[in-house]
Steps between C-alpha positions, in 0.01 A plus 500: 500500500203302366667490160814342648290249691313397183824479305653272766193274500509480123874409506440230761207354304703504176795325669270235647333435165830473314651266762222241533469389136875462461524278806196302398623456143820328616301203637232476233516200269439583134160409357520369144227460240454282194183503292317689776602251771678664792750284690782510753765244574788444736537374851875446515613609844292582804434870422395434140283207604326709769451793261347272239276322750376840620360560149331160456151635573522694173533183288256215436758248375780403739769255398760357737809330356672271750715190504392170652642603841280812503783746431421784261613434145570776249598507132162382381319609187125549525279491190130585516283412200133508423317175424578542127873490595557867418785616726388799709803522730849356486725611789792399714391424853666498837368283782183709520295609199175698529276608211157651441298299250155585372214255551548189280691174454877496453785260457785579739838342420822507696837413353817435702806339349362208298183465711152625410193535726153582369173598665167611360323760712161663504520862614178622667438858612589544867688169529872433528670206334816364660739273313805322640755381249725251678833452324766233551780615729806649332745213459793745532392597851454141629775392742714206397435173681 
């Protein structure tokens, strides 16, 4: 009888362990890495935006891409270089882009259509740097007058 009881407990525990990771994996955004810099990007849609924002504490560089009306803007390219202009990261970005950078100074560039934005940042241990790249509104989505 004790053997059956232990076998049932083991089966229940195994089922619980196999179920949780699968369910959790469906909502996890992929973490990418270039040259030792971990980053995540996305934010299109409410669920993705909330999932990404839930991870923001894990990243010390947070970039928001928005248009002049404050609406999220995607299809941006982010390039992170050191002060000698060596490219460390070159990635496509959604409205939200989070990365972990080591202590130091960096050039952060955003590219969208024919526009370029550029910021120089100083990353300090324990501090978060927030950048807002504000892009012109998409002319194709502007109502006709």
